[in-house]
C-alpha positions in Angstrom: -14.0 -1.2 -12.5 -17.0 -1.6 -10.3 -16.8 -1.6 -6.5 -17.8 -5.3 -6.5 -14.4 -6.1 -8.0 -12.1 -4.0 -5.7 -14.1 -2.3 -2.9 -13.1 0.9 -1.3 -10.2 1.6 1.0 -10.6 -0.4 4.1 -13.7 -2.1 2.9 -13.7 -5.8 3.9 -14.1 -8.3 1.1 -14.5 -11.4 3.3 -15.3 -12.8 6.7 -13.0 -15.2 8.4 -14.7 -17.4 11.0 -13.0 -20.0 13.3 -12.7 -21.7 16.6 -10.8 -19.9 19.4 -8.3 -17.3 18.2 -7.8 -19.1 14.8 -9.5 -16.4 12.6 -7.8 -13.6 14.5 -4.4 -15.2 14.2 -4.7 -15.7 10.4 -5.9 -12.2 9.8 -3.2 -10.8 12.1 -0.6 -12.7 10.0 -2.1 -11.3 6.8 -1.7 -7.8 8.3 1.9 -8.5 9.4 2.9 -9.9 6.0 1.2 -7.5 3.6 -0.8 -4.9 5.6 -4.1 -5.9 4.0 -5.9 -7.2 7.1 -8.6 -4.5 6.6 -9.9 -6.6 3.7 -11.0 -9.3 6.2 -13.4 -9.3 9.1 -12.5 -11.6 12.0 -15.3 -13.5 13.7 -14.5 -15.8 16.6 -17.1 -18.4 17.6 -16.1 -18.5 21.3 -19.1 -18.8 23.5 -21.6 -18.8 20.6 -24.4 -21.3 19.8 -24.8 -22.4 16.2 -27.7 -19.9 15.9 -25.4 -17.1 17.3 -22.7 -17.9 14.7 -25.2 -17.8 11.8 -26.6 -14.5 13.1 -23.2 -13.0 13.5 -22.1 -13.9 10.0 -25.3 -12.6 8.5 -24.8 -9.3 10.5 -21.3 -8.9 9.2 -22.5 -9.6 5.6 -25.2 -6.9 6.0 -22.7 -4.5 7.6 -19.8 -4.9 5.3 -21.2 -6.2 2.0 -18.7 -9.0 2.1 -19.5 -11.8 -0.3 -17.0 -14.4 0.9 -16.9 -16.5 4.1 -13.8 -18.4 5.0 -14.1 -21.0 7.8 -11.7 -23.4 9.5 -13.3 -26.8 9.5 -15.4 -28.3 6.7 -17.9 -29.9 9.1 -17.6 -27.3 11.9 -20.3 -25.1 13.3 -19.2 -22.1 11.3 -19.3 -24.0 8.0 -22.7 -25.4 8.7 -24.0 -21.9 9.5 -22.3 -20.5 6.4 -23.9 -23.2 4.2 -27.3 -22.1 5.3 -26.4 -18.5 4.4 -25.1 -19.5 1.0 -28.3 -21.5 0.4 -30.3 -18.3 1.1 -28.0 -16.0 -0.8 -26.3 -17.7 -3.9 -24.2 -14.5 -4.3 -22.1 -15.5 -1.2 -19.3 -18.0 -1.5 -18.0 -20.3 1.2 -14.4 -21.5 1.4 -13.8 -24.0 4.2 -10.4 -25.3 5.4 -8.8 -21.8 5.1 -5.1 -21.4 5.6 -2.7 -18.5 5.4 -1.8 -19.1 1.8 -5.5 -18.9 0.9 -6.0 -15.6 2.6 -2.9 -14.0 1.2 -3.8 -15.0 -2.3 -7.3 -13.7 -1.8 -6.4 -10.2 -0.5 -3.9 -9.7 -3.3 -6.3 -10.7 -6.0 -8.2 -7.4 -6.5 -8.6 -7.6 -10.3 -11.6 -9.9 -10.1 -14.8 -10.1 -8.0 -14.4 -11.4 -4.4 -16.2 -14.6 -5.3 -13.8 -15.3 -8.2 -10.8 -14.3 -6.0 -12.0 -16.8 -3.4 -12.2 -19.7 -5.9 -8.6 -18.9 -7.1 -7.4 -18.5 -3.5 -8.8 -21.9 -2.5 -6.8 -23.5 -5.3 -3.7 -21.7 -4.1 -4.4 -22.8 -0.5 -4.7 -26.5 -1.6 -1.5 -26.3 -3.6 0.4 -24.8 -0.6 0.0 -28.0 1.5 3.1 -30.2 1.4 4.3 -33.3 3.3 8.0 -33.6 4.1 9.5 -36.8 5.4 8.2 -40.3 5.7 
């Protein structure tokens, strides 16, 4: 297997970006549930301009080699910044509307590339949403 598929120990496979403490909370929960939080980089947008967000994501991609960006809101600042990055680098994949089920599926799916794992995780995340009651 090549390192694009699995990555080394502690090597992040994705960046999680969100408003407030959202990203940190999700990644903390991943760590508590399965101990694989080291596969994710947390990026909070607090106090950042749209340009700062884009720069911070690009910096993390360059630093870690991550090929996946998870964001909280489809039309939020992080997603708009990530869309610009994906446009410049088609090897990067964006998943917006991330939830805990999505991230758990992603970190456990090490048999495929991070971008393939992100696509599968997005489907799992969508399927995890339920409505109970009227």
